C-alpha positions as CSV (number, residue, x, y, z in Angstrom):
1,M,13.9,-3.6,-47.5
2,D,10.7,-4.9,-48.9
3,L,7.8,-4.6,-46.4
4,S,4.9,-5.1,-48.8
5,G,3.4,-7.9,-46.7
6,R,1.0,-7.6,-43.8
7,V,1.8,-5.2,-41.1
8,P,1.0,-6.0,-37.4
9,S,-1.9,-3.9,-36.1
10,H,-0.4,-3.8,-32.6
11,V,3.3,-3.9,-31.7
12,G,4.5,-4.1,-28.1
13,I,8.1,-3.3,-27.3
14,I,10.1,-4.2,-24.1
15,M,12.7,-1.5,-24.3
16,D,15.6,-3.2,-22.6
17,G,19.3,-2.5,-22.3
18,N,19.6,1.2,-21.5
19,G,21.8,0.7,-18.4
20,R,24.1,-1.8,-20.1
21,W,24.4,0.5,-23.1
22,A,25.7,3.3,-20.9
23,E,28.0,1.0,-18.8
24,L,29.6,-0.3,-22.0
25,R,30.5,3.3,-22.9
26,G,31.6,4.3,-19.4
27,L,28.6,6.5,-19.0
28,P,26.2,6.9,-16.1
29,R,23.3,4.5,-16.4
30,I,20.9,7.4,-16.6
31,E,22.5,8.5,-19.8
32,G,21.3,5.2,-21.3
33,H,17.8,6.0,-20.2
34,R,18.0,9.5,-21.9
35,R,19.2,7.9,-25.2
36,G,16.5,5.3,-24.9
37,A,13.8,8.0,-24.6
38,E,15.2,9.7,-27.7
39,R,15.1,6.3,-29.6
40,A,11.4,6.0,-29.0
41,R,10.6,8.8,-31.4
42,E,12.2,7.0,-34.3
43,V,10.2,3.9,-33.7
44,I,7.0,5.9,-33.4
45,D,7.8,7.6,-36.7
46,V,8.3,4.2,-38.4
47,S,5.1,2.8,-36.9
48,I,3.2,5.8,-38.4
49,E,4.8,5.3,-41.8
50,L,3.9,1.6,-41.8
51,G,0.3,2.1,-40.7
52,I,0.6,0.3,-37.4
53,Q,-2.5,1.0,-35.4
54,C,-1.1,0.7,-31.9
55,L,2.3,0.8,-30.3
56,T,2.8,-0.1,-26.7
57,L,6.1,0.8,-25.1
58,Y,7.1,-0.9,-21.8
59,A,8.7,2.2,-20.2
60,F,8.6,1.5,-16.4
61,S,7.6,-1.7,-14.6
62,T,6.4,-2.0,-11.0
63,E,9.6,-3.9,-10.3
64,N,11.6,-0.8,-11.4
65,W,10.4,0.9,-8.2
66,Q,13.0,-1.4,-6.5
67,R,15.9,0.3,-8.2
68,P,18.1,2.8,-6.3
69,Q,16.2,5.9,-5.4
70,D,18.4,8.2,-7.3
71,E,18.0,6.2,-10.5
72,V,14.2,6.1,-10.0
73,S,14.1,9.9,-9.4
74,M,16.1,10.5,-12.5
75,L,13.8,8.2,-14.5
76,M,10.8,10.2,-13.3
77,R,12.6,13.4,-14.4
78,I,13.2,12.0,-17.9
79,L,9.6,10.9,-18.1
80,E,8.5,14.4,-17.1
81,I,10.8,16.0,-19.7
82,Y,9.6,13.6,-22.4
83,L,5.9,14.3,-21.8
84,R,6.5,18.0,-21.9
85,N,8.7,18.0,-24.9
86,E,6.9,15.5,-27.0
87,F,3.4,16.9,-26.7
88,E,3.5,19.1,-29.8
89,Y,5.1,16.3,-31.7
90,L,2.3,13.9,-30.8
91,K,-0.3,16.4,-31.8
92,R,1.4,17.1,-35.1
93,K,1.7,13.4,-35.9
94,N,-2.0,12.8,-35.0
95,V,-1.0,10.4,-32.3
96,V,-3.4,9.3,-29.5
97,F,-1.5,8.9,-26.2
98,R,-2.6,6.6,-23.4
99,A,-0.9,5.3,-20.3
100,I,-1.6,2.0,-18.6
101,G,-0.5,0.6,-15.3
102,E,-0.6,1.8,-11.7
103,T,-0.1,5.4,-12.8
104,W,-1.4,6.7,-9.4
105,R,2.0,5.6,-8.0
106,L,3.8,8.1,-10.2
107,P,4.6,11.6,-8.9
108,Q,1.7,14.0,-8.9
109,N,3.2,16.3,-11.6
110,I,3.7,13.3,-14.0
111,Q,0.1,12.1,-13.3
112,A,-1.1,15.6,-14.3
113,L,1.0,15.6,-17.4
114,I,-0.4,12.2,-18.4
115,R,-3.9,13.3,-17.9
116,E,-3.3,16.5,-19.9
117,T,-1.6,14.6,-22.8
118,E,-4.3,12.0,-22.9
119,K,-7.0,14.6,-23.0
120,N,-5.4,16.8,-25.6
121,T,-4.6,13.9,-28.0
122,A,-7.9,12.1,-27.5
123,D,-9.5,13.5,-30.7
124,N,-6.6,12.5,-32.8
125,S,-7.2,9.6,-35.2
126,G,-3.7,8.2,-35.9
127,L,-1.4,5.8,-34.1
128,K,-2.4,4.9,-30.6
129,L,0.8,5.2,-28.5
130,V,0.5,3.4,-25.2
131,A,3.0,3.9,-22.4
132,A,3.2,1.1,-19.8
133,L,4.1,3.0,-16.7
134,S,4.4,1.4,-13.3
135,Y,3.0,-1.6,-15.1
136,S,2.8,-5.3,-14.3
137,G,0.9,-7.9,-16.3
138,R,0.1,-9.9,-13.2
139,N,-1.1,-6.9,-11.3
140,E,-3.2,-5.8,-14.3
141,I,-4.9,-9.3,-14.3
142,L,-5.6,-9.1,-10.6
143,R,-7.0,-5.6,-10.9
144,A,-9.2,-6.7,-13.9
145,I,-10.6,-9.6,-11.8
146,K,-11.5,-7.2,-9.0
147,K,-13.0,-4.7,-11.5
148,A,-15.1,-7.5,-13.0
149,M,-16.3,-8.7,-9.6
150,S,-17.2,-5.1,-8.6
151,T,-19.6,-4.9,-11.6
152,G,-21.6,-7.8,-10.1
153,K,-20.2,-10.4,-12.4
154,V,-19.9,-13.9,-10.9
155,A,-17.1,-16.2,-12.0
156,G,-19.4,-18.5,-14.0
157,E,-20.7,-15.6,-16.0
158,L,-17.3,-14.0,-16.9
159,N,-16.1,-14.6,-20.4
160,E,-13.0,-13.4,-22.3
161,L,-14.6,-10.4,-23.9
162,D,-15.9,-9.2,-20.5
163,F,-12.5,-9.7,-19.1
164,D,-10.8,-7.8,-21.9
165,D,-13.0,-4.8,-21.1
166,C,-11.7,-4.8,-17.5
167,L,-8.0,-4.6,-18.6
168,D,-6.0,-1.4,-18.9
169,T,-5.9,-2.0,-22.6
170,A,-9.7,-2.2,-23.0
171,G,-10.7,-1.2,-26.6
172,L,-7.2,-1.9,-28.1
173,P,-6.4,-4.9,-30.3
174,H,-4.2,-7.6,-28.7
175,P,-0.6,-7.3,-29.8
176,D,0.4,-9.2,-32.9
177,L,4.1,-8.8,-32.3
178,I,6.1,-8.3,-29.2
179,I,9.7,-7.2,-29.5
180,R,12.3,-7.4,-26.8
181,T,15.7,-5.8,-27.2
182,S,19.1,-6.5,-25.5
183,G,19.2,-10.3,-26.0
184,E,16.9,-11.3,-23.1
185,R,14.3,-13.8,-24.0
186,R,11.3,-13.4,-21.7
187,L,8.2,-11.3,-21.4
188,S,9.1,-9.9,-17.9
189,N,5.5,-9.4,-16.8
190,F,4.5,-7.5,-20.0
191,L,0.9,-7.8,-21.4
192,L,0.6,-11.4,-20.1
193,W,-3.1,-11.9,-21.0
194,Q,-2.9,-9.9,-24.2
195,A,0.2,-11.7,-25.5
196,A,-1.4,-15.1,-25.7
197,Y,-1.0,-15.3,-29.5
198,A,1.6,-12.6,-30.1
199,E,4.6,-13.4,-32.2
200,L,7.8,-12.9,-30.2
201,Y,10.9,-11.3,-31.6
202,F,14.1,-11.1,-29.6
203,S,16.9,-8.7,-30.7
204,E,20.5,-8.7,-29.4
205,T,20.6,-4.9,-30.0
206,L,20.4,-2.7,-26.9
207,W,17.5,-0.4,-26.9
208,P,19.4,2.9,-27.5
209,D,20.8,1.3,-30.7
210,F,17.5,-0.1,-31.9
211,D,17.0,2.1,-34.9
212,R,14.8,2.2,-37.9
213,D,16.6,-0.7,-39.7
214,E,16.4,-2.9,-36.6
215,F,12.7,-2.2,-36.3
216,M,12.1,-3.0,-40.0
217,L,14.0,-6.3,-39.5
218,A,11.5,-7.3,-36.7
219,I,8.5,-6.4,-39.0
220,Q,10.0,-8.4,-41.9
221,D,10.5,-11.4,-39.6
222,F,6.8,-11.1,-38.5
223,Q,5.7,-11.0,-42.1
224,G,7.5,-14.4,-42.7
225,R,5.6,-16.2,-40.0
226,E,2.4,-18.1,-40.4
227,R,-0.1,-17.3,-37.7
228,R,-2.4,-20.3,-37.0
229,F,-4.0,-19.4,-33.6
230,G,-4.3,-23.2,-32.9
231,R,-5.6,-24.1,-36.3
232,V,-4.0,-26.6,-38.8
233,S,-1.4,-24.9,-41.0
234,S,-2.7,-23.7,-44.4
235,R,0.5,-25.2,-45.9
236,N,-0.5,-28.6,-44.6
237,N,-4.0,-28.2,-46.0
238,A,-2.5,-27.2,-49.4
239,S,-0.5,-30.4,-49.5
């Protein structure tokens, strides 16, 4: 597959379909989440190979807290295992880890693991891996407004750059490409402010099956798009 064209600097992925993947195979839903966590490493590897600067994975939304308690508890356990097991991998791959969202709602042991992983990868210089955990785009915008007001800014003085600095993603480029797996075609409260000009790619593939080739197809699709940001098409100008 030829990927000699431009590569997105920031890719966001809504990793959807874990539960359905398991149900289709007669497995417990949690097995789909386990397989989904394993799939993340392959996408991280490809992102590093392609020179993508930032990869944001939508791992757990604020709405996910409403799931059955046993499923939430198992998801937290999988997250704990992932953070413990992947630390050396992240260090070896020169990855900078960062979590966004209402992480204070997570269990204390996971909060501690997040802080430790962020601290111990902060000096790395490679891919920025962002985990959206207990995350909601609307909630992030509300928190950003409150943060801006707490600095003494009044509404008339606030501009987009100031607002960006109050978001969880401060300092990161806005996503160029957002991928959603499993056939659903909506953002589901993911990076609502940041995604204003992102290209959207929807895959029918369930997340545990979203492998290297599927990711490459999404990047290839991105490379075939013309990004105008409200300007007149260069193709029209050429004619």
